[in-house]
C-alpha positions, 0 to 999 in steps of 0.5 A, a space after each residue: 738655867 731653869 730660872 731663865 726658861 721660866 722668865 722667857 716663858 712668862 715674857 712670851 705669855 705677856 707678849 701674846 696677851 698684848 698681841 691678842 689685845 692688839 689684834 682686837 683693837 687694830 688687827 693689821 698691826 698685830 701681824 706686822 712681823 708675819 710678812 707682807 701677805 699676812 698684813 695685806 690679807 688682814 688689812 683687806 678683811 679689816 676694811 671689809 669688816 672689823 670682825 673678819 679682820 680680827 678673826 684672821 689676825 687671831 688665826 695667823 697669830 695662833 699658827 704654830 709654824 710661824 
């Protein structure tokens, strides 16, 4: 059972690393499972400027509630 918990933690870390990389490359795609509102906000901010889109995506991904 302990081994299963460690494996899921490692896969979660790998997934979060890929999400951060994706947030830097194309921010709207990294928040695709967070809901339509998040995608729309990040998409608008990315169109207005790449840096605000990346910052918004990282903030949404770092939110522990979702």
